[in-house]
GUDOTOR-15457 format. One record per residue: residue in one letter; x negated, y, z negated of N, C-alpha, C, O in turn. Coordinates in steps of 0.05 Angstrom, whole numbers, padded with zeros to 5 digits, always signed. Layout:
BEGIN
AXYZXYZXYZXYZ ...
//
This chain:
BEGIN
M+04673+05542-00278+04658+05544-00303+04646+05517-00310+04623+05515-00319 A+04661+05498-00306+04652+05471-00311+04630+05463-00293+04610+05451-00301 L+04632+05471-00267+04612+05465-00248+04585+05479-00255+04563+05468-00252 K+04589+05503-00265+04565+05518-00272+04551+05506-00296+04526+05503-00297 N+04567+05497-00315+04555+05484-00338+04542+05458-00329+04520+05451-00339 L+04555+05443-00311+04543+05418-00301+04517+05423-00286+04497+05409-00289 W+04518+05444-00270+04494+05450-00255+04471+05458-00274+04448+05450-00270 E+04477+05474-00294+04456+05482-00313+04446+05458-00329+04422+05456-00335 Q+04465+05441-00336+04457+05417-00350+04438+05400-00334+04417+05391-00343 E+04445+05396-00308+04428+05381-00290+04401+05395-00286+04380+05383-00285 R+04403+05422-00285+04379+05437-00281+04360+05434-00305+04336+05431-00302 S+04372+05436-00329+04357+05433-00354+04344+05405-00355+04322+05401-00365 Q+04360+05385-00346+04349+05358-00346+04325+05355-00327+04305+05343-00333 R+04329+05368-00303+04307+05367-00284+04282+05381-00295+04260+05371-00291 L+04287+05404-00308+04264+05418-00320+04251+05402-00342+04226+05401-00344 Q+04268+05389-00357+04257+05372-00378+04240+05349-00367+04218+05342-00376 I+04252+05336-00345+04237+05314-00332+04211+05324-00320+04190+05311-00322 T+04213+05348-00308+04189+05359-00296+04168+05365-00317+04144+05361-00313 A+04178+05376-00340+04160+05382-00362+04147+05357-00372+04123+05356-00378 E+04163+05336-00375+04152+05311-00384+04131+05299-00364+04110+05290-00372 R+04138+05301-00338+04120+05292-00318+04094+05308-00318+04072+05297-00315 R+04097+05335-00322+04073+05351-00323+04056+05344-00348+04032+05342-00346 Q+04070+05338-00369+04056+05330-00394+04042+05304-00389+04019+05300-00397 Q+04055+05285-00375+04043+05259-00369+04018+05263-00350+03998+05251-00353 V+04023+05281-00331+04000+05286-00312+03977+05299-00327+03954+05292-00322 N+03984+05318-00345+03962+05330-00361+03948+05309-00378+03924+05309-00381 Q+03964+05292-00390+03952+05270-00406+03935+05252-00389+03913+05244-00397 W+03946+05246-00365+03930+05228-00348+03904+05241-00339+03883+05229-00337 K+03906+05268-00333+03883+05283-00325+03863+05283-00348+03839+05280-00344 Q+03873+05288-00372+03855+05289-00395+03841+05262-00400+03817+05260-00405 L+03858+05240-00398+03847+05214-00401+03826+05208-00379+03805+05197-00384 T+03834+05215-00354+03816+05210-00332+03790+05226-00336+03768+05216-00331 K+03794+05251-00345+03770+05267-00349+03752+05255-00371+03728+05255-00368 Q+03764+05246-00392+03749+05233-00413+03735+05208-00403+03712+05202-00410 E+03750+05192-00387+03738+05168-00376+03714+05175-00358+03693+05163-00360 F+03719+05195-00340+03697+05203-00323+03673+05213-00339+03650+05208-00332 Q+03680+05228-00360+03657+05239-00377+03642+05216-00390+03618+05216-00391 M+03658+05196-00400+03645+05173-00412+03628+05158-00392+03605+05150-00398 Q+03640+05154-00368+03625+05140-00347+03600+05155-00339+03578+05144-00335 A+03603+05182-00337+03580+05199-00330+03559+05197-00352+03535+05195-00346 D+03568+05198-00377+03549+05195-00399+03534+05168-00398+03510+05167-00402 M+03550+05147-00393+03538+05121-00391+03518+05119-00368+03496+05108-00371 L+03526+05129-00345+03508+05129-00322+03483+05146-00328+03461+05137-00320 H+03487+05168-00340+03464+05185-00347+03445+05171-00366+03421+05172-00363 Q+03457+05157-00386+03441+05143-00405+03426+05120-00391+03403+05115-00396 E+03441+05105-00374+03428+05083-00360+03406+05093-00341+03384+05082-00340 L+03412+05116-00328+03392+05127-00310+03367+05136-00326+03344+05132-00318 S+03372+05149-00349+03350+05157-00366+03334+05133-00376+03309+05134-00376 S+03348+05112-00383+03334+05088-00392+03317+05076-00369+03295+05067-00374 F+03329+05075-00345+03315+05064-00322+03290+05081-00315+03269+05070-00310 V+03294+05107-00316+03271+05125-00310+03249+05121-00331+03225+05120-00325 T+03258+05119-00357+03238+05116-00378+03224+05089-00375+03199+05087-00378 S+03240+05068-00369+03227+05041-00365+03209+05041-00341+03187+05030-00342 L+03217+05055-00319+03200+05056-00296+03175+05071-00302+03153+05063-00293 H+03177+05093-00316+03153+05108-00323+03134+05092-00341+03110+05092-00337 N+03146+05077-00360+03130+05060-00378+03116+05038-00362+03092+05032-00366 N+03131+05026-00344+03119+05005-00327+03097+05016-00310+03076+05003-00306 R+03102+05040-00299+03081+05052-00282+03056+05058-00298+03034+05052-00289 N+03059+05068-00322+03036+05073-00339+03021+05047-00346+02997+05046-00347 L+03038+05027-00352+03025+05001-00359+03010+04989-00336+02988+04979-00339 Q+03022+04990-00312+03008+04980-00288+02983+04997-00282+02962+04986-00274 K+02985+05022-00287+02962+05040-00283+02939+05032-00301+02916+05030-00293 Q+02946+05027-00327+02926+05019-00346+02914+04992-00338+02889+04988-00340 Q+02931+04973-00329+02921+04947-00321+02902+04950-00297+02881+04937-00296 F+02910+04966-00277+02893+04971-00254+02866+04983-00262+02845+04975-00252 Q+02868+05003-00280+02843+05015-00289+02825+04995-00303+02801+04994-00300 Q+02838+04978-00319+02822+04957-00333+02810+04937-00314+02787+04929-00317 E+02826+04929-00293+02815+04911-00273+02793+04924-00257+02773+04910-00251 I+02795+04950-00251+02774+04963-00237+02748+04964-00253+02726+04959-00243 V+02751+04969-00279+02728+04969-00297+02715+04942-00298+02691+04939-00297 E+02732+04921-00300+02721+04893-00300+02707+04886-00274+02686+04874-00275 R+02719+04895-00252+02706+04889-00226+02679+04904-00224+02660+04893-00214 Q+02679+04929-00233+02654+04944-00233+02633+04930-00250+02609+04929-00243 L+02641+04920-00273+02622+04906-00290+02612+04881-00277+02588+04874-00278 E+02630+04866-00264+02622+04842-00249+02603+04849-00227+02582+04835-00223 I+02609+04870-00212+02591+04878-00190+02564+04886-00201+02543+04879-00189 L+02564+04901-00224+02538+04909-00236+02522+04884-00245+02498+04883-00242 Q+02536+04864-00256+02523+04840-00265+02512+04825-00241+02489+04814-00242 I+02527+04824-00219+02518+04810-00195+02493+04824-00184+02473+04811-00176 K+02494+04851-00183+02470+04866-00173+02446+04861-00191+02424+04858-00181 T+02451+04860-00217+02428+04854-00236+02417+04826-00231+02393+04823-00230 D+02435+04807-00227+02425+04779-00222+02410+04778-00196+02389+04765-00194 V+02420+04792-00175+02407+04792-00149+02379+04805-00151+02360+04795-00140 C+02378+04827-00166+02352+04840-00170+02332+04822-00184+02308+04820-00177 Q+02342+04808-00205+02325+04790-00220+02315+04767-00202+02292+04759-00203 R+02334+04756-00186+02326+04734-00169+02307+04743-00147+02288+04728-00140 Q+02311+04767-00137+02292+04778-00117+02265+04781-00129+02244+04776-00117 Q+02264+04791-00154+02238+04795-00167+02225+04768-00173+02201+04765-00168 E+02241+04748-00182+02229+04722-00186+02219+04710-00160+02198+04697-00159 Y+02235+04714-00138+02227+04703-00112+02201+04716-00103+02183+04703-00092 R+02199+04743-00107+02174+04756-00099+02151+04746-00115+02129+04742-00105 Q+02155+04742-00142+02133+04732-00158+02125+04704-00149+02101+04698-00147 Q+02145+04686-00144+02139+04660-00135+02125+04660-00108+02105+04645-00104 R+02134+04677-00090+02121+04679-00064+02093+04690-00066+02075+04680-00052 A+02089+04709-00084+02062+04719-00088+02044+04698-00100+02020+04695-00092 A+02055+04682-00119+02039+04660-00131+02032+04639-00110+02009+04630-00108 K+02052+04632-00093+02047+04612-00072+02027+04623-00052+02009+04608-00043 A+02029+04649-00045+02010+04660-00026+01982+04660-00038+01963+04655-00023 Q+01980+04666-00064+01954+04665-00076+01942+04637-00076+01918+04634-00071 V+01959+04617-00082+01950+04590-00082+01941+04581-00054+01921+04569-00051 L+01958+04589-00034+01951+04582-00007+01925+04596+00002+01908+04584+00016 F+01922+04621-00006+01897+04635+00000+01873+04622-00013+01852+04620-00001 Q+01877+04614-00038+01855+04600-00052+01848+04574-00039+01825+04567-00036 N+01869+04559-00031+01865+04534-00017+01851+04538+00010+01833+04523+00018 L+01859+04560+00024+01845+04567+00049+01816+04573+00044+01799+04565+00060 Q+01810+04588+00024+01782+04595+00018+01766+04570+00011+01744+04566+00020 N+01779+04551-00004+01765+04526-00011+01761+04510+00015+01739+04498+00018 F+01782+04509+00032+01779+04493+00057+01758+04505+00075+01742+04490+00087 R+01757+04531+00077+01736+04544+00093+01708+04539+00082+01689+04534+00097 A+01706+04539+00055+01680+04533+00043+01672+04504+00049+01649+04498+00056 I+01691+04485+00046+01685+04457+00051+01678+04453+00081+01660+04439+00087 L+01694+04466+00098+01689+04464+00127+01662+04476+00134+01648+04464+00150 H+01655+04498+00122+01629+04510+00128+01607+04492+00119+01587+04489+00133 N+01610+04480+00095+01589+04462+00085+01587+04437+00101+01565+04426+00105 S+01610+04426+00111+01610+04401+00126+01601+04405+00155+01588+04387+00166 V+01607+04428+00167+01601+04432+00196+01574+04446+00199+01557+04437+00214 W+01570+04467+00185+01546+04484+00189+01523+04474+00173+01500+04480+00180 D+01528+04460+00151+01507+04449+00134+01489+04471+00123+01494+04495+00127 D+01469+04463+00110+01450+04482+00098+01427+04485+00118+01409+04467+00119 R+01426+04507+00132+01405+04511+00153+01377+04513+00141+01358+04505+00153 S+01376+04524+00117+01349+04528+00105+01336+04501+00099+01312+04498+00104 Q+01352+04481+00090+01340+04455+00084+01334+04440+00110+01314+04426+00112 E+01352+04443+00131+01348+04429+00156+01324+04440+00171+01310+04425+00184 Q+01320+04466+00170+01298+04478+00184+01271+04470+00172+01251+04471+00186 A+01272+04463+00146+01247+04455+00133+01236+04429+00144+01212+04424+00143 V+01255+04411+00154+01246+04385+00164+01250+04382+00194+01245+04361+00205 S+01259+04403+00208+01264+04402+00237+01237+04405+00251+01219+04417+00241 P+01235+04394+00276+01210+04397+00291+01205+04426+00299+01223+04441+00302 T+01180+04432+00302+01172+04459+00310+01173+04461+00340+01168+04442+00354 P+01180+04485+00350+01181+04489+00379+01154+04484+00393+01154+04475+00416 A+01132+04489+00379+01106+04485+00392+01101+04456+00398+01090+04450+00419 K+01110+04439+00380+01106+04410+00385+01125+04399+00405+01119+04379+00418 E+01148+04412+00409+01167+04403+00428+01157+04407+00457+01164+04393+00475 E+01140+04427+00461+01131+04434+00487+01107+04417+00496+01099+04419+00519 K+01096+04401+00478+01073+04385+00485+01081+04361+00502+01103+04351+00500 L+01063+04352+00519+01067+04329+00536+01063+04304+00519+01042+04303+00506 V+01081+04285+00520+01079+04261+00503+01078+04237+00521+01086+04238+00544 A+01068+04216+00509+01066+04191+00524+01091+04175+00521+01109+04181+00505 T+01092+04153+00536+01116+04136+00535+01116+04120+00508+01096+04108+00500 V+01139+04121+00495+01142+04107+00469+01166+04089+00472+01187+04098+00479 P+01163+04063+00466+01186+04045+00468+01207+04052+00447+01201+04064+00426 K+01232+04046+00453+01254+04051+00435+01250+04034+00410+01239+04012+00411 W+01260+04045+00387+01260+04032+00361+01232+04029+00349+01228+04017+00328 S+01212+04040+00363+01184+04037+00352+01176+04061+00336+01154+04060+00323 I+01192+04082+00335+01185+04106+00320+01205+04110+00298+01229+04107+00303 S+01196+04116+00274+01215+04121+00252+01225+04149+00253+01216+04166+00269 R+01246+04154+00237+01258+04181+00237+01239+04202+00227+01239+04224+00237 S+01223+04195+00207+01204+04215+00196+01183+04222+00217+01174+04245+00218 A+01174+04202+00234+01155+04208+00254+01166+04226+00276+01152+04244+00286 I+01192+04222+00283+01205+04239+00303+01207+04268+00293+01202+04287+00308 K+01214+04270+00267+01216+04298+00256+01189+04311+00255+01187+04336+00257 A+01168+04295+00251+01141+04307+00248+01129+04313+00275+01115+04333+00278 N+01134+04296+00295+01121+04299+00321+01138+04309+00343+01128+04317+00365 G+01165+04311+00339+01183+04321+00360+01197+04298+00374+01188+04275+00372 F+01218+04304+00388+01234+04284+00402+01221+04278+00429+01212+04296+00443 R+01220+04252+00436+01209+04243+00461+01231+04231+00478+01236+04207+00475 P+01243+04245+00495+01265+04235+00511+01258+04215+00532+01273+04196+00535 A+01235+04217+00545+01227+04198+00566+01197+04200+00571+01184+04219+00562 A+01187+04181+00586+01158+04180+00592+01150+04203+00611+01165+04209+00629 N+01126+04214+00605+01114+04235+00623+01134+04258+00628+01136+04267+00651 S+01148+04266+00607+01166+04289+00610+01162+04308+00587+01150+04301+00567 M+01173+04332+00591+01170+04353+00570+01195+04352+00553+01217+04348+00563 A+01191+04357+00527+01214+04358+00508+01227+04385+00508+01246+04391+00493 K+01216+04403+00524+01227+04430+00525+01254+04429+00538+01260+04412+00555 K+01272+04448+00531+01299+04449+00542+01298+04452+00572+01283+04469+00583 A+01314+04436+00585+01316+04438+00614+01336+04461+00621+01355+04465+00606 P+01331+04475+00642+01349+04498+00648+01377+04489+00656+01396+04504+00651 A+01380+04466+00668+01406+04457+00677+01408+04427+00673+01394+04411+00685 L+01426+04419+00656+01431+04390+00649+01460+04385+00651+01476+04401+00642 N+01467+04362+00664+01495+04355+00665+01503+04342+00639+01486+04336+00621 A+01529+04336+00636+01539+04325+00611+01528+04297+00605+01522+04291+00582 D+01526+04281+00626+01516+04253+00621+01487+04254+00612+01480+04239+00594 N+01470+04271+00624+01442+04272+00615+01440+04282+00587+01424+04271+00571 V+01456+04302+00579+01455+04312+00552+01465+04291+00532+01452+04287+00511 K+01486+04277+00539+01496+04255+00521+01474+04234+00518+01470+04223+00496 S+01461+04227+00541+01440+04207+00540+01417+04216+00522+01406+04200+00507 K+01409+04241+00524+01388+04252+00507+01396+04251+00477+01380+04244+00460 V+01421+04259+00472+01430+04259+00444+01430+04230+00433+01420+04225+00411 Q+01441+04211+00449+01442+04184+00440+01413+04172+00436+01408+04158+00417 Q+01395+04179+00454+01368+04169+00453+01354+04181+00428+01339+04167+00414 Y+01359+04206+00423+01346+04218+00399+01356+04205+00373+01341+04200+00355 I+01382+04200+00372+01394+04188+00348+01383+04160+00344+01379+04151+00322 Q+01380+04145+00367+01369+04118+00365+01340+04119+00355+01334+04104+00337 Q+01323+04136+00365+01295+04137+00357+01293+04148+00329+01275+04139+00314 A+01310+04167+00321+01309+04178+00294+01323+04161+00273+01321+04166+00249 E+01337+04141+00282+01353+04123+00264+01372+04140+00248+01375+04136+00223 G+01385+04158+00260+01405+04176+00247+01395+04204+00247+01372+04210+00243 A+01414+04223+00251+01407+04252+00251+01431+04268+00244+01454+04259+00246 T+01425+04293+00234+01446+04311+00227+01453+04330+00251+01439+04330+00271 L+01474+04345+00247+01482+04364+00269+01461+04384+00274+01455+04391+00297 I+01448+04395+00253+01428+04416+00257+01403+04404+00272+01392+04417+00289 E+01395+04380+00265+01372+04368+00278+01378+04364+00308+01361+04370+00325 I+01401+04353+00314+01408+04348+00342+01409+04375+00358+01399+04377+00380 E+01421+04395+00345+01424+04421+00358+01397+04433+00364+01393+04444+00386 E+01378+04432+00345+01352+04446+00349+01333+04429+00366+01318+04441+00382 V+01334+04403+00364+01316+04386+00380+01324+04386+00409+01307+04389+00426 I+01349+04381+00415+01359+04379+00442+01360+04407+00455+01357+04409+00479 G+01364+04428+00438+01366+04454+00449+01394+04462+00459+01397+04474+00480 L+01414+04454+00444+01442+04460+00451+01453+04480+00432+01442+04486+00411 S+01476+04491+00440+01491+04509+00422+01507+04492+00402+01511+04468+00406 R+01517+04505+00382+01533+04491+00362+01558+04478+00374+01565+04455+00368 V+01572+04493+00391+01597+04483+00403+01591+04460+00421+01606+04440+00421 Q+01569+04462+00438+01563+04440+00456+01555+04415+00440+01563+04393+00447 T+01540+04418+00419+01532+04395+00403+01556+04381+00390+01558+04357+00390 I+01574+04397+00380+01598+04385+00367+01615+04371+00388+01625+04349+00382 D+01618+04383+00411+01634+04370+00432+01622+04343+00441+01636+04323+00444 I+01595+04342+00444+01582+04318+00453+01584+04296+00431+01590+04273+00437 L+01580+04304+00406+01583+04284+00384+01611+04273+00382+01615+04250+00377 R+01630+04291+00385+01658+04281+00384+01664+04262+00407+01677+04241+00404 S+01653+04268+00431+01657+04250+00454+01645+04223+00449+01657+04203+00456 L+01620+04223+00438+01607+04198+00433+01620+04181+00411+01621+04157+00413 I+01631+04195+00391+01646+04181+00370+01671+04169+00382+01678+04147+00375 K+01685+04185+00399+01709+04175+00411+01704+04151+00429+01721+04133+00431 Q+01681+04151+00442+01674+04128+00459+01665+04104+00443+01661+04082+00455 G+01661+04107+00418+01653+04084+00401+01623+04080+00400+01613+04060+00391 I+01607+04100+00410+01578+04097+00410+01566+04106+00384+01548+04094+00374 L+01577+04128+00372+01566+04139+00347+01586+04134+00325+01610+04129+00329 E+01576+04137+00300+01592+04138+00276+01580+04158+00257+01556+04162+00257 Q+01596+04170+00240+01587+04191+00222+01589+04181+00194+01610+04171+00185 R+01567+04185+00179+01567+04178+00150+01551+04199+00135+01527+04203+00141 D+01564+04212+00116+01550+04231+00099+01536+04253+00115+01512+04259+00111 R+01551+04265+00134+01541+04287+00151+01518+04279+00170+01504+04296+00180 Q+01514+04254+00173+01494+04244+00192+01508+04226+00213+01528+04214+00207 Y+01496+04225+00236+01506+04209+00258+01488+04186+00264+01463+04189+00266 F+01500+04162+00267+01485+04138+00272+01496+04124+00296+01520+04128+00304 I+01479+04107+00309+01489+04089+00330+01504+04066+00318+01494+04054+00299 R+01527+04060+00329+01542+04037+00318+01526+04011+00323+01511+04008+00342 Q+01530+03992+00304+01515+03967+00305+01522+03951+00329+01505+03938+00341 Q+01547+03952+00337+01556+03937+00361+01542+03948+00386+01535+03932+00403 T+01539+03974+00388+01526+03986+00411+01497+03978+00412+01486+03972+00433 I+01483+03977+00389+01455+03969+00387+01453+03940+00396+01435+03933+00411 S+01470+03922+00386+01469+03894+00393+01473+03890+00422+01459+03873+00434 G+01491+03905+00435+01496+03903+00464+01472+03912+00480+01466+03900+00501 Q+01457+03933+00471+01434+03942+00485+01411+03924+00483+01396+03921+00502 T+01407+03910+00459+01386+03892+00456+01391+03866+00472+01375+03848+00472 
//
């Protein structure tokens, strides 16, 4: 009987201890559950805050990017406008320069035409007539005929010869005739030399340039004269 009571007493103690331990385990579970819930709530709150912050940052960056894109587009538009304005200014300047150059070219051509071709109407009025050039002339010494007499009577290149154009003349003979005519006329223009000697415009210009280069002729006021040094040497 005593053993049974002892066993029951021990059994009741074990049950009590077990109940206490279960109670402690339940309390620990409850506390753990509360802690987990609190941690979960905190994590959820932090995660929500992070997501919200990330979303706000994303929207802010998007707005900044859009603003930068708009600014870049405005800059590109301004650059295109400046380029168009500069191209238009350049075209206007180029057109103005081209017009000035064209005007200068026209003036140069007019000056060149007046200086090279001269006024044919005035020169023909004082040039010798072809009929008089074909006449046979006598020997005339150099420097004895004035320019007006040569223009009135025709050029006399040599004694007992015709002033008519020869069919074939070499360069030396033509240069000699030109030099002789200018000596006798005491100066002559391009038109006079061309018509009296019977040369083309290009041939006359080439011969005159050659004689000027050799130091035989000089040009003054669209007329060609024998240099004084050459005259002194011949006399």
